[in-house]
C-alpha positions in Angstrom: -17.6 8.6 29.1 -14.3 7.4 27.7 -14.1 4.4 26.6 -12.3 1.5 27.4 -9.4 0.7 24.5 -8.2 -2.9 24.6 -5.7 -2.6 22.4 -2.7 -4.4 23.7 -0.8 -3.0 21.4 -1.9 1.0 22.2 -2.2 -0.3 25.7 1.8 -0.7 25.6 2.3 2.7 24.3 -0.4 4.2 27.1 2.6 2.1 29.9 5.3 3.6 28.0 4.4 7.0 28.5 4.5 6.7 31.8 7.9 6.2 32.4 9.3 9.2 30.1 11.4 11.5 31.5 11.5 15.4 31.0 14.3 16.9 29.3 14.6 20.9 27.8 13.6 21.7 24.7 16.0 23.3 22.1 13.6 26.5 21.3 11.2 28.5 22.5 10.0 27.1 26.2 6.5 25.3 24.9 5.1 25.6 28.7 5.3 29.3 28.1 2.0 30.2 26.3 1.5 34.1 28.3 -2.1 32.6 28.9 -4.2 30.6 31.1 -3.7 27.4 29.0 -4.9 24.1 27.8 -2.4 21.0 27.7 -2.4 18.0 26.0 -3.3 14.5 27.8 -0.8 12.3 29.2 -0.7 9.3 31.5 2.5 10.7 33.3 2.6 13.2 35.7 6.3 14.1 35.3 5.7 14.6 31.5 6.3 18.1 30.3 3.3 19.9 29.2 2.2 21.7 25.9 0.5 24.6 27.0 -2.1 27.4 25.4 -4.9 29.4 25.2 -7.9 27.8 25.2 -9.6 28.5 21.1 -6.4 29.0 19.5 -6.5 28.6 15.9 -4.4 26.7 13.7 -5.0 27.2 10.2 -5.2 24.2 8.3 -3.8 23.5 4.8 -4.1 19.8 5.2 -6.4 17.0 3.6 -5.9 14.0 1.2 -5.7 14.3 -2.3 -9.0 16.4 -2.9 -11.7 18.5 -1.9 -13.7 15.9 -1.0 -10.8 14.8 1.7 -10.4 17.6 3.7 -11.6 18.4 7.5 -14.0 20.3 6.2 -16.9 19.4 4.1 -17.3 20.6 0.6 -20.7 20.8 -1.5 -20.1 18.0 -3.4 -20.1 15.5 -0.2 -22.8 17.7 2.0 -25.1 19.3 -0.5 -27.7 21.3 1.0 -27.4 19.1 4.5 -26.0 15.6 5.2 -27.1 13.7 8.6 -24.9 11.0 9.4 -25.1 8.2 11.7 -24.1 10.1 14.8 -27.5 11.8 14.6 -26.5 15.3 13.3 -26.4 18.1 10.1 -23.3 18.7 8.4 -23.7 21.6 6.1 -20.7 22.5 3.3 -17.9 23.9 5.0 -18.9 22.1 8.8 -15.7 20.7 10.0 -16.6 16.8 9.9 -17.2 14.7 12.9 -13.9 13.5 13.7 -12.3 17.0 13.6 -15.4 18.5 15.7 -13.8 16.2 18.4 -10.5 16.9 18.4 -11.8 20.7 18.7 -13.5 19.7 21.7 -11.1 17.1 22.9 -7.9 19.9 22.7 -9.8 23.1 23.0 -8.2 24.6 19.8 -10.5 25.7 16.5 -9.4 24.7 12.9 -9.2 27.3 10.0 -10.0 26.0 6.3 -6.9 26.4 4.1 -7.1 23.6 2.5 -7.2 24.0 -1.3 -8.3 20.5 -2.3 -5.4 19.4 -4.1 -3.0 16.5 -3.7 -0.2 16.5 -1.1 2.5 17.5 -3.9 0.5 20.0 -5.6 -0.7 21.2 -1.9 2.5 22.0 -0.9 3.3 23.7 -4.1 0.6 26.3 -3.6 1.7 26.9 -0.6 5.5 26.8 -0.2 5.6 30.4 -0.6 3.4 31.7 1.1 3.8 29.2 4.4 3.1 32.5 6.6 -0.7 32.0 5.6 -0.8 28.7 7.0 -0.1 26.7 10.5 0.0 22.9 9.2 0.6 22.2 5.8 0.1 18.7 3.9 3.2 17.8 1.4 4.9 14.4 0.6 7.6 13.2 2.8 10.3 14.3 0.4 9.1 17.7 0.2 8.4 18.2 4.1 12.1 16.7 4.7 13.8 19.0 2.4 11.7 22.3 3.1 13.2 21.9 6.9 16.1 21.1 5.8 15.7 24.7 4.4 14.4 26.3 7.5 10.8 26.5 6.5 9.1 24.0 8.9 9.4 23.1 12.7 11.7 20.5 14.0 9.1 18.5 15.8 12.3 16.6 17.0 13.1 19.0 19.7 9.7 18.6 21.3 9.5 14.9 21.2 10.1 15.2 25.0 7.0 16.9 25.5 4.9 14.7 22.9 4.9 11.4 25.0 2.5 9.2 22.5 4.6 10.3 19.3 8.0 9.3 21.2 6.6 6.4 22.3 5.3 5.0 19.4 9.0 6.5 17.6 10.9 4.5 20.2 8.6 1.3 19.3 9.1 1.5 15.5 12.9 2.4 14.9 12.6 2.5 10.9 9.6 4.8 11.3 12.2 7.1 13.2 14.8 6.9 10.8 11.8 7.3 7.8 11.4 10.8 8.8 14.8 11.6 9.9 15.6 14.8 8.0 18.8 15.7 9.3 21.1 13.3 10.4 23.1 15.5 12.5 20.7 17.0 14.6 18.4 14.0 14.1 15.4 16.3 13.1 11.9 15.4 12.3 10.2 18.1 10.3 6.7 15.9 9.3 4.3 14.0 11.4 4.0 10.3 9.0 1.0 8.9 8.0 0.2 5.3 7.9 -2.4 3.6 6.0 -2.2 0.1 8.3 1.4 -0.6 9.4 3.7 -4.2 9.1 1.1 -5.7 7.4 0.5 -6.4 3.1 -0.8 -3.9 1.4 -1.6 -5.1 -2.5 -2.5 -8.6 -3.2 -3.2 -10.3 -6.4 -6.8 -10.6 -6.8 -8.7 -13.5 -9.2 -11.9 -14.5 -10.1 -11.9 -17.8 -8.3 -15.3 -19.4 -9.5 -13.2 -19.2 -13.2 -10.4 -21.4 -12.3 -12.6 -23.8 -10.3 -14.6 -24.1 -13.5 -11.7 -24.8 -16.1 -9.4 -26.6 -13.7 -11.7 -28.8 -11.1 -13.0 -32.1 -11.6 -13.0 -35.8 -12.9 -12.1 -36.6 -16.3 -11.2 -33.8 -19.2 -12.5 -30.6 -19.7 -14.6 -29.9 -22.6 -16.8 -26.8 -24.2 -18.8 -26.0 -27.0 -16.8 -23.4 -27.5 -13.2 -22.2 -27.4 -10.6 -20.0 -29.7 -7.6 -21.1 -30.1 -4.8 -19.6 -28.3 -2.4 -17.0 -30.1 1.6 -17.5 -31.3 3.7 -17.7 -28.2 5.9 -15.1 -27.2 6.4 -15.3 -23.4 9.3 -17.7 -22.6 9.4 -19.9 -19.5 10.9 -18.1 -16.3 11.0 -21.5 -14.2 12.9 -24.4 -14.8 12.1 -26.8 -17.4 13.7 -29.9 -15.8 14.6 -31.3 -12.6 12.4 -30.8 -9.1 11.3 -27.5 -6.9 10.7 -27.6 -3.4 8.5 -25.5 -2.1 7.0 -24.2 1.6 3.5 -24.2 1.5 1.0 -23.8 3.8 -1.2 -26.7 4.4 -5.1 -26.7 3.4 -6.2 -26.3 6.9 -3.8 -23.9 7.5 -2.7 -25.1 10.6 1.1 -25.7 9.7 3.6 -25.9 6.6 4.7 -28.1 4.7 6.9 -29.0 1.7 5.8 -30.1 -1.8 7.5 -30.4 -4.8 7.5 -28.5 -8.3 8.6 -32.0 -10.4 9.8 -30.7 -13.7 11.1 -34.2 -14.7 7.6 -35.8 -14.4 5.5 -32.8 -16.1 8.0 -30.4 -18.0 7.6 -26.9 -17.6 3.5 -26.3 -18.8 4.7 -22.6 -21.0 7.0 -24.9 -22.7 4.7 -27.6 -23.4 2.1 -25.1 -24.8 4.5 -23.6 -26.4 5.6 -26.9 -28.3 2.2 -27.4 -29.4 2.0 -24.1 -31.1 5.1 -24.4 -32.7 3.7 -27.7 -34.1 0.1 -26.3 -34.7 -3.0 -24.8 -33.7 -4.2 -25.4 -29.8 -7.7 -24.3 -28.7 -8.6 -23.5 -25.4 -9.9 -26.5 -24.7 -6.8 -28.2 -25.7 -4.8 -26.0 -23.3 -7.5 -26.4 -20.3 -6.2 -30.1 -20.5 -2.8 -29.7 -20.9 -2.8 -27.8 -17.6 -4.8 -29.9 -15.7 -2.5 -33.1 -17.0 0.7 -30.9 -15.6 -1.0 -30.0 -12.4 -1.6 -33.4 -11.8 2.0 -34.9 -12.8 3.8 -31.7 -11.3 2.4 -32.3 -8.0 2.2 -35.7 -8.1 -1.6 -35.8 -7.5 -1.3 -33.4 -4.0 -4.3 -31.2 -5.2 -6.4 -33.7 -6.4 -9.2 -32.6 -8.6 -9.9 -30.0 -6.6 -6.5 -28.4 -9.5 -8.1 -25.3 -8.7 -6.1 -24.6 -5.4 -2.8 -24.7 -7.0 -4.0 -21.1 -7.5 -6.6 -20.2 -5.0 -6.4 -22.5 -2.3 -4.3 -21.8 1.5 -2.2 -24.2 0.1 -1.4 -22.5 -3.2 1.9 -22.8 -5.1 1.4 -21.2 -8.2 3.8 -19.0 -9.9 4.7 -17.2 -12.7 4.6 -20.0 -16.0 1.6 -21.2 -14.8 0.0 -18.0 -13.9 0.7 -17.7 -18.2 -0.8 -21.2 -19.0 -3.6 -20.2 -16.6 -4.0 -16.8 -18.5 -3.7 -18.6 -22.0 -7.1 -21.0 -21.1 -8.9 -18.3 -19.5 -8.9 -15.8 -22.2 -9.5 -18.6 -24.8 -12.7 -19.6 -23.2 -14.8 -16.4 -23.0 -17.8 -18.5 -23.5 -17.5 -20.7 -20.9 -16.9 -18.2 -18.5 -18.8 -15.5 -19.3 -21.1 -16.3 -22.3 -19.3 -14.1 -24.6 -16.4 -13.8 -27.4 -14.1 -11.6 -25.0 -12.4 -12.0 -21.6 -9.8 -9.8 -20.3 -6.8 -11.4 -18.5 -4.5 -9.2 -16.3 -6.0 -5.6 -15.7 -5.6 -2.4 -13.9 -7.6 -0.6 -12.0 -8.2 2.4 -14.2 -6.6 2.0 -17.5 -6.3 5.4 -18.0 -5.1 6.5 -14.6 -1.3 6.2 -14.5 -1.6 6.1 -11.1 -3.1 2.7 -11.5 -1.8 1.7 -14.3 1.9 1.3 -12.4 0.5 -1.8 -10.5 1.1 -3.9 -13.5 4.7 -3.1 -12.9 4.5 -3.5 -8.9 2.8 -7.0 -9.6 5.9 -7.7 -12.5 8.5 -7.5 -9.5 6.0 -10.0 -7.4 5.9 -12.8 -10.4 8.8 -12.8 -11.5 11.5 -11.6 -8.0 12.7 -7.8 -8.7 13.3 -5.9 -6.3 12.3 -2.2 -6.2 9.3 -2.2 -7.8 7.2 -1.8 -4.9 9.9 0.6 -2.9 8.8 2.7 0.3 11.2 5.5 -2.1 11.5 5.9 -5.8 12.6 2.4 -6.6 15.5 1.5 -4.4 15.6 -1.0 -2.0 18.8 -2.7 0.0 20.7 -5.4 -1.0 23.0 -8.0 0.8 25.5 -5.7 0.8 24.0 -3.3 3.0 24.1 -0.7 0.3 21.1 0.8 -1.6 20.1 -0.8 -5.5 17.6 1.4 -7.6 15.5 -1.1 -9.9 15.9 1.5 -12.6 19.3 0.8 -13.1 19.0 -2.7 -12.7 19.7 -5.1 -15.9 16.9 -7.4 -14.0 14.2 -5.0 -13.9 14.1 -5.1 -17.8 14.3 -8.8 -18.0 11.1 -8.9 -16.0 9.2 -6.1 -18.0 10.0 -7.9 -20.9 8.4 -10.9 -20.4 5.1 -8.8 -19.0 5.9 -6.8 -22.7 5.5 -10.8 -23.9 2.1 -11.4 -22.0 0.8 -8.4 -23.6 1.8 -9.6 -27.0 -0.1 -12.4 -26.3 -3.5 -10.4 -25.5 -2.6 -11.8 -22.5 -3.1 -8.2 -20.7 -6.6 -6.4 -20.9 -6.9 -4.4 -24.6 -8.0 -1.3 -22.6 -4.7 -1.3 -20.7 -2.5 -1.2 -24.3 -4.7 1.2 -25.7 -5.3 3.1 -22.7 -8.8 3.3 -22.9 -11.7 4.5 -20.0 -12.0 1.3 -18.0 -12.6 0.2 -14.1 -12.2 -2.4 -12.3 -16.0 -2.2 -11.4 -17.1 -2.1 -15.1 -14.9 -5.3 -15.5 -16.0 -7.1 -12.9 -19.6 -6.0 -12.8 -19.5 -7.2 -16.7 -18.2 -10.2 -16.3 -15.0 -9.1 -18.3 -11.6 -8.8 -16.1 -9.9 -11.6 -15.0 -7.2 -10.6 -12.4 -5.0 -7.6 -11.1 -3.0 -6.4 -8.0 -4.5 -3.9 -6.1 -6.1 -3.1 -2.5 -7.9 -6.5 -0.9 -11.0 -4.5 0.8 -11.7 -1.6 -2.0 -11.8 -3.8 -4.8 -13.6 -6.8 -3.1 -16.4 -4.8 -2.4 -17.2 -5.1 -6.5 -18.9 -8.8 -5.4 -22.1 -7.8 -6.0 -23.7 -11.2 -6.4 -22.5 -14.3 -4.7 -22.6 -18.1 -6.1 -25.3 -20.4 -5.8 -24.6 -24.0 -4.7 -23.5 -25.0 -7.9 -21.0 -22.5 -8.1 -22.5 -20.8 -11.4 -23.5 -17.7 -10.6 -22.1 -14.4 -9.7 -18.5 -13.3 -9.0 -16.4 -14.6 -6.8 -13.2 -12.1 -6.9 -10.9 -12.5 -4.2 -6.9 -12.5 -3.2 -5.2 -15.7 -3.9 -1.6 -16.2 -2.6 1.6 -14.7 -3.3 3.2 -16.1 -6.5 6.5 -18.3 -5.7 9.3 -16.9 -7.6 13.6 -16.7 -7.8 14.1 -14.5 -5.0 18.0 -13.3 -4.5 17.9 -12.5 -0.6 21.8 -14.3 -1.0 20.9 -17.8 -1.5 19.2 -17.5 -4.3 16.2 -19.4 -3.6 12.6 -19.9 -5.2 9.6 -18.6 -2.3 7.1 -16.1 -1.6 8.1 -12.6 -1.0 6.3 -9.4 -1.3 8.0 -6.2 -1.3 4.0 -4.4 -0.9 4.6 -4.0 2.8 3.1 -0.8 4.7 5.2 1.6 6.3 5.9 5.5 6.2 3.5 6.5 3.9 4.8 9.4 1.5 2.8 11.9 2.4 2.2 14.0 5.7 1.5 17.1 7.5 4.2 19.3 9.2 4.0 22.4 10.8 4.8 25.9 9.5 7.8 27.8 10.9 6.6 30.8 9.4 3.2 30.4 9.6 3.2 29.6 13.7 5.7 32.4 13.8 6.6 33.4 17.4 3.3 32.3 18.8 3.8 29.8 21.3 0.0 28.8 21.7 -0.2 27.9 17.7 3.4 25.8 17.9 2.1 23.9 21.2 -1.4 23.6 19.9 0.2 21.9 16.4 2.3 19.9 18.6 -0.1 18.8 20.7 -2.5 17.9 17.8 0.2 15.4 16.6 1.2 13.9 19.7 -2.7 13.3 20.4 -3.2 11.6 17.2 -0.6 9.2 18.5 -2.5 8.5 21.8 -4.3 5.3 22.4 -7.6 7.4 22.2 -6.3 10.0 19.1 -5.3 6.2 17.0 -9.0 4.9 17.3 -10.4 8.5 16.4 -8.2 8.9 13.6 -9.6 5.1 12.2 -12.8 5.1 13.2 -14.0 8.2 13.9 -15.9 9.8 17.1 -17.9 7.4 19.6 -21.0 7.4 18.3 -19.6 5.6 15.2 -18.6 2.9 17.1 -20.5 -0.1 19.0 -20.6 0.2 22.6 -21.3 -2.0 25.4 -24.1 -1.1 28.2 -21.4 0.6 30.3 -20.0 2.5 28.1 -17.2 0.5 27.1 -16.4 -0.5 23.2 -17.1 -3.6 21.8 -14.2 -5.5 20.6 -13.3 -8.5 17.9 -9.9 -10.0 17.6 -7.9 -8.2 14.6 -4.5 -9.8 14.0 -4.1 -10.8 17.7 -5.4 -7.3 19.0 -8.6 -6.5 20.3 -10.2 -3.1 18.4 -13.9 -1.8 18.3 -16.3 -2.4 16.3 -18.1 -0.1 14.1 -22.0 0.8 14.7 -24.6 -1.2 13.1 -26.0 2.4 11.6 -22.1 3.5 10.8 -22.2 0.2 8.2 -25.2 0.7 7.2 -24.2 4.3 6.1 -21.0 3.2 4.7 -22.7 1.0 1.8 -25.1 3.4 1.4 -22.9 6.5 1.1 -19.6 5.4 -0.4 -20.7 1.3 -1.4 -18.8 -0.2 1.2 -15.5 1.9 0.3 -14.3 2.4 3.5 -11.6 4.3 2.8 -14.0 6.8 0.8 -16.2 7.1 3.5 -13.7 7.6 6.5 -11.9 10.2 4.2 -15.2 11.8 2.5 -17.7 11.7 5.1 -15.6 11.0 8.7 -13.0 13.3 8.0 -10.6 10.0 9.9 -8.0 7.8 8.0 -6.3 11.6 6.4 -3.0 11.3 8.2 -1.4 10.2 11.1 -2.7 6.4 12.1 -5.2 4.3 10.1 -5.9 1.2 11.8 -6.6 -1.8 9.5 -9.2 -2.9 11.7 -12.2 -0.8 10.6 -11.6 -1.3 7.2 -11.6 -5.4 7.7 -14.8 -4.9 9.3 -16.4 -3.5 5.9 -14.1 -6.1 3.6 -16.5 -8.5 1.5 -16.6 -12.1 3.2 -15.1 -13.0 -0.1 -12.6 -10.7 0.5 -12.0 -11.9 3.9 -11.3 -15.6 2.8 -8.5 -14.4 0.4 -7.1 -11.9 3.2 -7.3 -14.5 5.2 -5.7 -17.3 3.6 -2.7 -15.0 3.1 -2.4 -13.5 6.6 -1.9 -17.1 7.3 1.0 -17.1 4.9 2.4 -14.7 6.5 1.8 -15.7 10.2 3.4 -19.2 9.4 6.0 -17.5 7.9 6.0 -19.1 4.1 5.3 -15.3 2.8 8.2 -12.9 3.5 9.0 -9.3 3.8 10.7 -6.0 4.4 11.2 -5.8 8.3 10.7 -2.1 9.5 13.8 -2.6 11.8 17.6 -2.8 10.5 17.9 -6.2 9.9 20.9 -8.7 10.1 20.2 -9.6 6.5 20.0 -6.6 5.1 18.2 -7.8 2.1 15.0 -7.3 4.4 15.3 -3.8 5.3 12.2 -1.9 4.3 13.9 1.0 2.8 12.7 4.4 4.6 10.4 6.7 2.7 12.6 9.4 3.4 16.0 9.9 3.1 18.2 12.6 5.1 20.2 14.4 1.9 21.2 17.7 3.0 19.9 21.1 1.1 23.1 21.0 -1.4 22.6 17.3 -2.1 18.9 17.8 -2.6 19.4 20.8 -5.0 21.6 18.2 -7.1 18.7 15.6 -6.9 16.2 18.1 -8.3 18.9 19.1 -11.3 18.3 15.5 -12.4 14.7 15.8 -13.9 14.4 12.5 -15.7 14.5 10.1 -12.3 11.5 13.1 -10.6 8.5 12.4 -9.7 7.7 14.4 -12.9 9.9 12.5 -15.3 10.5 9.5 -16.7 9.2 7.2 -13.9 6.2 9.1 -12.8 4.0 7.6 -10.7 1.0 10.4 -10.5 -2.0 10.2 -12.0 -1.5 12.5 -15.4 2.1 11.0 -15.5 4.0 8.8 -17.9 5.9 5.7 -16.7 8.7 4.4 -19.1 8.4 0.9 -17.2 4.9 0.5 -18.1 5.3 2.0 -21.4 8.1 -1.3 -21.7 5.3 -3.3 -20.9 2.3 -2.4 -23.3 4.6 -1.4 -26.5 8.4 -2.6 -26.3 11.5 -0.4 -26.2 11.5 2.7 -28.1 13.4 6.2 -28.1 16.4 7.5 -28.3 18.7 5.9 -25.5 15.3 3.4 -24.9 15.2 1.3 -27.8 17.3 -1.8 -26.1 17.8 -3.0 -22.6 21.4 -2.5 -22.2 20.9 1.0 -23.9 17.9 1.9 -21.5 20.2 1.0 -18.4 22.8 2.9 -19.6 20.8 5.6 -20.3 19.0 6.1 -16.9 22.9 5.3 -15.3 24.2 7.7 -17.4 22.4 10.3 -19.3 19.6 10.8 -16.7 22.8 11.0 -13.8 21.1 7.5 -12.0 24.5 6.8 -11.1 25.2 10.6 -9.5 21.6 10.0 -8.1 22.3 6.5 -6.7 25.4 8.0 -4.9 23.9 10.9 -3.3 20.7 8.6 -1.9 24.0 6.3 -0.8 25.7 9.1 1.1 22.6 9.7 3.0 21.9 6.1 3.9 25.1 5.5 5.4 24.8 8.9 7.6 21.6 7.3 8.7 22.8 4.1 9.7 25.8 5.7 11.7 22.9 7.6 13.3 21.1 4.9 13.7 23.9 3.0 15.3 24.6 6.2 18.0 20.7 6.4 18.6 20.9 2.3 19.8 23.8 3.1 22.7 
C-alpha cells in the first residue's frame, strides 16, 4: 500500500503538478512508442504522458564514485550473498533494493554498464562510445559541454511531460539556472544531484570536552606538565583596540542578542601572547590563563566560568584570533588533554588525500572572510557589483592563506597534513590525537566511540561548533558569521545519451520517466530512504514520521538503523550508496542522515541550525538576490562550445591543473598553507596573482565565465516575465 507522504514540501510539489498544462515537445512525440506501453505517474489528468513498452531496457553507466556505489551489487559488498533489513538476500550482480523498486514501479529493466569510476572518469570512458549506453554519469560541466556539442538529450524539451521535475525547477530558480546549458534554447542536459538542498554543508568540528578542560572553572588553570609555546608567527587578524559588536544567539536559543568584543579592555589575545613570547618563554599553562583572562575581560564576564562557551556554546562568538590562541593552548597541553606528549591542532579527514586536504583552504575562507573558496563552481562568486570574481585572482585570498601558513609554522596544523602522511579522522579521534577539522557533521561525529562520564573526563565529545565571526564585505564590510558551504546542485549528474537512445522512443521516454519519477514525492523518499521495507510504518501502513526542519519526514525502521551500524559503522551515506542504492543521484534528503547522527553530532548541528534560523549565520541564497553578493553562483554556466574549447586551452585552471580538488591532484592553495610560496611565477603574493591572471589566462577565463553569467541573467529575466 502506498504510504502517506506527510512532507509539506513534497505535498506542495504534488499540488503544483495538478495545475500544469500541456504543450507540444520540440522533438519526436514522446507519446508515440508504437507499443502497448507504460506511463509516468502523474497527479494531473491533463498532463502529457511518457509512454513506453513494458520492460524497456535502459543501459546504465551510472553510479557515484566507485564500483561499490553503483545500481548493482559488486563482489566486495555482496560477497557470496548478503541479507538486508528487508529480508531479501542479494548477490553480486543483483540490483540494489532502491533500483529493484524503480524497476517495479516504472516497469523498465536496467542493464549494468557502470565501470565503477568517479563521475568525471566514467564519462571520459564512454564519451567516444555513447551509442553503447542510454544514461551516463558525468560532472555537470562535462554533461553541459557535451550536451551543447549535440551528444546528450535536451531534457528541457520534454518538461511538459515531466510534471514532477518541472515543478521542482519552478520552485527553485537557481537550480534551473545551474543546469541551463544554453540560454538561447533554455537547454538542460542533465538531471541535477542534491546532497541535501538549501542547508549548511561543512561545519567546524571540535573536541569540546578539551575546550571545557582548559577554559572552564574558578581560579587559574594548573597542570603538572605542559610544553612551551613555539615562537609567534601568526599576527592578529581582528582589531587590537576599540569595540566590535557581535550578534549571538542567546544561550537558551530563544532569540538574538548583541554583545561586545572589548579590545580596549582586554587587548587582542594573539597580540598579548605574541608580546609575551617576544619577551621570553610562555608555557602552555600560562597561555591558558592568558586566554581565560582575555575572555573574562573582552566579554565583560558574559560567559562567566563557562568560558568554553565562547567556542562551543549556542551563544559562541569566537573568531580566527581566538581560535589561534586556543590552538596554542591545545598543542601545548597534550598531557592534560590526552596524557601524551603530542596533540595535533587542525587536521583533515585524510591527510594523504587531496580531495580532503582542500577542506583546509575551505576553512580558511570561513575563518578570514574570503569568498570563492567553497564555490559551487571552480572558485567563482558573485560580488556586490553583480560581476563574477575568481578567488584565485584575488589578493585577499592569498593574505588569508599566508595566515594559515603562519599557523602551520607554529605547529597548529597537524604534522601529518604538512608531511602528507597516511592519517584519517578515525585514527585521530580514536587515539585522542587530534583537536579540530572542517567536514561533514554526520560522517565525522560517528567517531564519538565512548561517552563522557558525569565528571566529563572520559571519552571524546567531538561535535560541530558555531561558524566563526569574520570580517565579510557584503557591501558594508562588517563582522558577522557567513558560510559559503551551502547545499545546492552538486557537481555530478546523469545525462541521457542521444546516440544511445537514438530513434528508440521507448528508451527515450523510459529515461525521461526515470528522472521525473525521482523528483516525485514518492521518488524523493525512495532516492533517500530506499524502499518502504526500510522505513518504519504504522498499523495502517502509513509512515511513522518526525519533524525535520519544520517538515514531517519518515522514520527509518529499527532493523535499518541496526544494520546501518553493523555494516557501515553508522555512516549513513556509505550504507545508503553501497547497500540500498539510494543517494546516488537526484534529491537526497538530510532527514535520513539526521536520524543516524550521533547524539553529540545532533547537539552541535542543532546550535548551528538555530543560528541559521535566527539569521545570525548568513549564507548564499538559491535565488537571484537584490544584493548580488548573496546570490549562489550556479554549479554550471552556459558557455558555448567555442567558449568551452577556449576554456579547455587553459590547462592550469582545469580540474586537473594547479588548483585540483581531486584525490590524486595537487592544489596550489594547499601548498601555500603547508610550505608558503615557491616555484616559478609563484614565489610571492603579487607574483602569484599576476601569474594566475596573465600567464595562466585567468583574466581570459573570467571574461568567458562573465559572458555566460550575463547571458544567464538575461535568460532569467525573460524566464521571470
